[in-house]
Every structure is written in C-alpha cells, then in structure tokens.
C-alpha positions in Angstrom: 152.8 118.2 -103.3 154.1 121.8 -104.1 153.9 120.5 -108.0 150.4 119.4 -107.5 149.1 122.7 -105.7 150.8 124.7 -108.5 149.1 122.6 -110.8 146.0 123.2 -109.3 146.3 127.0 -109.2 147.1 127.0 -112.9 144.1 125.1 -113.6 141.9 127.8 -111.7 143.6 130.5 -114.0 143.2 129.0 -117.2 139.5 128.2 -116.0 139.0 131.7 -115.2 140.5 133.1 -118.4 138.1 130.5 -120.2 135.2 132.0 -118.2 136.4 135.6 -119.4 137.2 134.6 -122.8 133.7 132.8 -123.1 132.2 135.9 -121.4 133.8 137.8 -124.4 132.9 135.7 -127.3 128.8 136.1 -126.4 129.2 140.1 -126.2 131.1 140.3 -129.8 128.5 137.4 -131.2 125.7 140.0 -130.1 127.3 142.5 -131.6 127.6 140.6 -134.8 123.8 139.8 -135.1 123.1 143.2 -134.4 125.5 144.2 -137.0 124.0 141.5 -139.7 120.6 143.0 -139.0 121.3 146.7 -139.9 123.2 145.4 -143.0 120.0 143.9 -143.5 117.7 146.5 -143.4 120.2 149.0 -145.3 119.7 146.2 -148.1 116.2 146.7 -148.1 116.3 150.3 -147.7 114.6 150.3 -144.4 116.9 152.7 -142.4 115.5 154.5 -139.7 116.2 157.8 -140.6 113.5 160.6 -140.9 111.6 160.5 -144.5 111.8 164.4 -145.0 113.9 167.0 -143.3 112.7 168.3 -140.1 112.2 171.9 -139.9 112.5 173.8 -136.4 109.9 175.9 -134.7 106.2 175.9 -136.7 107.7 176.8 -140.2 106.2 175.5 -143.3 108.3 174.2 -146.2 107.2 174.4 -149.7 107.6 171.4 -152.3 109.3 172.4 -155.4 106.0 171.8 -157.5 104.3 174.3 -155.2 107.2 176.8 -155.4 106.8 176.7 -159.1 103.0 177.4 -158.9 104.3 181.1 -156.9 107.4 182.0 -159.0 107.1 180.7 -162.7 110.5 179.4 -164.3 111.6 182.2 -166.9 112.9 179.5 -168.9 110.4 177.3 -169.1 109.0 177.2 -172.8 112.2 178.3 -174.3 113.9 175.8 -176.9 117.6 175.3 -177.0 119.0 176.0 -180.0 122.3 174.1 -181.0 
C-alpha cells in the first residue's frame, strides 16, 4: 500500500512540475513572438523612436540650411588646389 501511495504522490509532483513548465513555456513563447515582431519592425525601419531631436521648452532649432542662409560659409566658392 505504501508503494502505491508513494507512486501517487510522485505522479502529483510530476503533474505539478509539468503545469509549471507549460506556464513558463507559454510565457517564453509570448516573449519570443514579441521579439520577432520587434525585429521585423527594425528590418522595415519602423522603429518607434522620435524622428527628430526633442527640444526642451519653447526653444527653436534651426536646420542647417537655415543656418547657412544666416551665416554664410567663408569657404564656399573656393576651389581646391591640388
């Protein structure tokens, strides 16, 4: 009778371990699927990051072209000599 009780306890332990393992597997599967989606977005270049630099407060950022209009490049128009 004790052998049968011991086997029943062992079966219960194994079933519990299996349930825990299945739960962990499902969690890892969900993480894996999320990782695949993120990789696909990276491959397509659709990363959810800001396209431009954020500026604090009400500051204005001038583009390089606008800066060139206001401050002319002193080297512009000079030819390079070899």
